[in-house]
C-alpha positions as CSV (number, residue, x, y, z in Angstrom):
1,M,106.1,75.7,76.8
2,S,104.8,72.4,78.3
3,L,105.5,74.0,81.8
4,F,103.6,76.8,81.0
5,S,100.8,75.2,79.5
6,D,100.9,72.5,82.4
7,N,100.8,75.1,84.6
8,I,97.9,77.2,83.6
9,R,95.7,73.9,83.0
10,H,96.6,72.9,86.5
11,L,95.5,76.3,87.9
12,R,92.4,76.1,86.2
13,M,91.3,72.8,87.5
14,K,92.3,73.8,90.8
15,K,89.7,77.0,90.4
16,D,87.5,74.4,89.5
17,V,86.8,76.3,86.4
18,S,85.9,75.3,82.7
19,Q,87.6,76.5,79.8
20,E,84.5,78.6,78.5
21,I,84.7,80.4,81.9
22,V,88.3,81.4,81.9
23,A,88.4,82.2,77.9
24,E,85.6,84.5,78.7
25,G,87.6,86.2,81.4
26,L,90.7,86.5,79.4
27,S,88.6,87.7,76.3
28,I,89.9,85.2,74.1
29,T,88.2,82.5,72.8
30,R,87.9,78.8,74.2
31,D,90.0,77.6,71.7
32,S,92.8,79.7,71.7
33,L,92.9,79.2,75.5
34,A,92.6,75.1,74.7
35,K,95.6,75.5,72.7
36,Y,97.9,77.3,74.9
37,E,97.0,74.4,77.9
38,Q,97.7,71.9,74.9
39,G,100.9,73.5,74.2
40,K,100.1,73.5,70.7
41,S,100.3,77.3,70.3
42,Q,102.3,80.3,72.8
43,P,100.1,83.3,74.2
44,P,100.7,87.0,73.2
45,F,102.6,89.2,75.4
46,E,99.6,90.9,76.3
47,T,97.6,87.3,76.8
48,L,100.5,86.0,79.3
49,I,99.9,89.5,81.3
50,K,95.9,88.7,81.4
51,L,96.5,85.5,82.9
52,S,99.1,86.0,85.4
53,H,96.3,88.6,86.3
54,Y,93.3,86.3,86.5
55,Y,95.1,83.4,88.4
56,H,96.7,85.9,90.8
57,V,100.6,84.2,90.1
58,S,103.7,86.0,88.8
59,M,104.7,85.7,85.2
60,D,108.0,84.5,86.9
61,L,106.2,81.7,88.6
62,L,104.1,81.0,85.2
63,L,107.1,80.3,83.3
64,T,109.5,78.9,85.2
65,V,108.4,77.0,88.0
66,D,106.5,73.7,88.1
67,I,103.3,75.2,90.2
68,R,101.7,71.4,91.0
69,K,105.0,71.0,93.4
70,I,104.1,74.3,95.4
71,N,101.9,74.7,97.8
72,M,99.7,77.8,96.1
73,D,98.2,78.5,99.7
74,G,101.0,79.5,101.3
75,L,101.9,82.3,99.2
76,I,102.0,86.4,99.5
77,Q,101.1,87.7,97.1
78,L,103.0,90.9,95.9
79,E,102.5,94.3,94.7
80,D,101.2,94.0,90.4
81,N,101.9,90.3,90.6
82,R,105.9,90.9,90.4
83,I,106.7,87.9,92.3
84,L,105.0,85.5,95.2
85,L,106.8,84.7,98.5
86,P,106.5,81.8,100.0
87,I,105.4,81.9,103.8
88,T,105.9,79.2,105.8
89,V,104.3,78.9,109.5
90,D,104.4,76.8,112.6
91,S,101.9,74.6,114.1
92,K,100.5,77.6,115.4
93,G,100.3,79.4,112.6
94,E,102.9,81.8,113.0
95,N,104.9,83.0,110.5
96,I,108.3,81.4,110.2
97,I,111.3,83.5,109.2
98,E,113.7,82.3,106.4
99,I,117.6,82.6,106.9
100,I,119.6,83.4,103.9
101,P,122.6,82.0,104.8
102,H,126.3,83.2,104.1
103,K,126.8,80.3,101.5
104,A,123.6,81.2,100.0
105,R,124.2,85.1,99.5
106,A,125.0,84.8,96.0
107,G,122.6,82.4,94.9
108,Y,120.0,85.0,96.0
109,M,120.1,86.7,93.4
110,S,118.5,84.4,90.9
111,G,116.7,82.7,93.6
112,Y,114.8,85.2,95.3
113,S,111.6,84.8,92.8
114,D,111.9,81.2,92.6
115,A,109.6,79.5,95.3
116,E,111.3,76.5,95.3
117,F,114.7,78.1,96.0
118,I,113.1,79.8,99.1
119,E,111.2,76.8,100.4
120,S,114.8,75.3,100.8
121,L,116.0,77.6,103.6
122,Q,116.4,76.9,107.0
123,H,113.9,78.8,108.9
124,V,113.7,80.3,112.4
125,S,110.9,81.9,114.5
126,L,110.6,85.3,116.5
127,P,107.5,85.2,118.5
128,F,107.7,89.3,119.3
129,L,107.9,90.3,116.0
130,S,104.7,92.1,114.8
131,S,103.0,90.8,111.3
132,G,104.5,90.9,108.6
133,K,106.6,88.9,105.9
134,Y,110.3,88.5,107.7
135,R,113.4,87.3,105.9
136,A,117.2,86.8,107.4
137,F,119.8,88.2,105.7
138,P,123.6,87.7,106.3
139,V,125.7,90.8,107.2
140,E,129.6,91.2,105.3
141,G,132.2,93.7,106.1
142,D,132.1,96.5,108.6
143,S,130.2,99.4,106.6
144,M,127.5,99.1,109.3
145,P,128.6,98.7,113.1
146,P,128.2,97.1,115.0
147,H,126.9,94.6,112.4
148,N,129.7,92.3,111.3
149,D,130.7,89.6,109.5
150,G,128.5,86.7,110.9
151,S,125.8,88.9,112.0
152,F,122.1,88.3,110.7
153,I,119.8,91.4,110.1
154,I,116.0,90.5,109.7
155,G,114.2,92.7,107.6
156,K,110.6,93.2,107.3
157,Y,109.3,93.4,103.8
158,V,108.3,96.6,102.1
159,E,106.0,96.5,99.2
160,S,106.4,99.9,97.8
161,L,109.4,102.6,97.5
162,G,106.7,105.0,99.1
163,E,107.1,103.0,102.4
164,V,110.7,103.7,102.8
165,R,111.3,106.3,105.7
166,D,114.7,108.6,105.2
167,G,117.2,107.6,108.3
168,R,116.1,104.2,108.9
169,T,118.4,101.1,107.8
170,Y,117.2,98.8,105.1
171,V,118.7,95.6,103.4
172,L,117.8,95.9,99.3
173,L,118.4,93.8,96.8
174,T,119.7,95.6,94.0
175,K,120.7,94.2,90.1
176,T,124.4,96.4,90.7
177,E,125.0,95.4,94.2
178,G,123.5,92.3,94.9
179,I,122.1,92.4,99.3
180,V,123.5,95.3,100.8
181,Y,123.0,97.0,104.2
182,K,122.6,100.7,104.5
183,R,120.3,103.9,105.9
184,L,118.7,105.1,103.5
185,N,117.3,108.4,101.8
186,K,115.1,108.9,99.2
187,N,116.8,111.1,96.4
188,G,114.0,112.1,94.4
189,K,111.5,109.9,92.5
190,N,113.9,108.0,90.7
191,S,116.7,107.3,92.8
192,L,117.5,106.3,96.9
193,M,120.9,107.3,98.7
194,L,122.9,104.6,100.5
195,I,124.8,105.6,103.5
196,S,127.3,103.5,105.7
197,D,127.2,104.1,108.8
198,N,131.1,103.9,109.4
199,A,131.9,107.1,107.9
200,F,134.6,105.6,106.2
201,Y,132.7,104.6,103.8
202,D,131.3,107.3,101.0
203,P,127.0,107.4,99.9
204,Y,126.0,106.2,96.7
205,T,123.2,106.4,94.8
206,V,121.2,103.1,93.3
207,K,118.5,104.1,90.8
208,A,114.9,102.7,92.0
209,S,115.0,100.6,88.7
210,D,117.9,98.6,89.8
211,V,116.1,97.9,93.2
212,L,114.5,94.4,93.5
213,E,113.4,93.8,97.1
214,I,113.7,95.9,100.0
215,W,113.6,94.7,103.7
216,E,112.8,96.9,106.6
217,Y,115.3,96.2,109.5
218,A,113.4,95.0,112.2
219,C,115.9,93.4,114.5
220,S,119.3,91.4,114.3
221,I,121.5,88.4,115.5
222,A,124.8,88.6,116.3
223,T,126.9,85.3,116.2
224,K,130.2,86.7,117.5
225,E,131.0,88.6,120.6
226,F,130.8,92.8,119.7
227,E,134.5,94.2,120.2
228,P,134.8,97.6,120.5
229,D,137.4,100.5,120.4
230,D,140.4,98.9,119.5
231,S,140.3,97.3,116.1
232,P,141.8,98.7,112.9
233,E,138.8,99.5,111.6
234,T,137.9,102.0,114.4
235,I,141.3,103.0,114.3
236,R,141.2,103.9,110.2
237,D,137.4,105.7,111.2
238,V,139.3,107.7,114.0
239,L,142.3,108.7,111.0
240,Q,139.8,109.3,108.3
241,G,137.8,111.8,111.1
242,M,141.2,113.9,111.7
243,R,141.7,113.8,108.0
244,K,138.7,115.6,107.5
245,E,138.9,118.3,110.6
246,M,142.6,119.0,109.1
247,A,140.9,119.8,105.8
248,A,138.2,122.1,107.5
249,L,140.7,124.1,109.5
250,R,143.2,124.4,106.6
251,S,139.7,125.8,104.6
252,I,139.1,128.0,107.4
253,N,142.9,129.4,108.0
254,N,143.0,130.3,104.2
255,N,139.8,131.9,103.7
256,K,141.4,134.2,106.8
257,I,144.3,134.7,105.0
258,H,142.6,135.8,101.7
259,R,140.4,138.4,103.4
């Protein structure tokens, strides 16, 4: 608990308040707070939540990151103190976009809430984007043409599922699928339908509770020239469409015969 105790002591000193004031705000005794700051005892879960809300810092950071090494003024608070996202700005104060490279795609699953990991990423600035928090994600596969391997989707952070609009495309970070880019439909209150623009891939659902982050499509960066129409994937799509049409015609003919 030394990291945690160092963090809460650092946050209190930065806030320039006494232990008495913090303890009163947390509805605990000053002696209890002193023991937490000295690492002599561990707070119960309820007090840990109170500390997180009091300092507006997620429990992820309180327990796992040395906050003394982070520029706390360069963090954005998200809904319910779930995590804090680092914001990097240029000399003019414009928001800089973190780029998740293909080689770091897998690492993002464990590093998405790690401020030090996010700060280590490369950045790009796009002045035509509106205000908001943006991040660039690598594209894999052929399920969302014309965005293929090597491309990047730049997404705008979505704070809650209520902001998701049916039929729009989003980058999702999920516990089960990792990073995916799909067209979304809200499938009731507790799940989302993920749809590929390439009809070869069937839609599937994910539980809302498995969604860690959602980023709405803002723009894309292609690193390869788009090659249309004659690729194996395109031929496969055409054949798949023909199979569906033939199955539909057989169904119609069978119905006529039975009549």
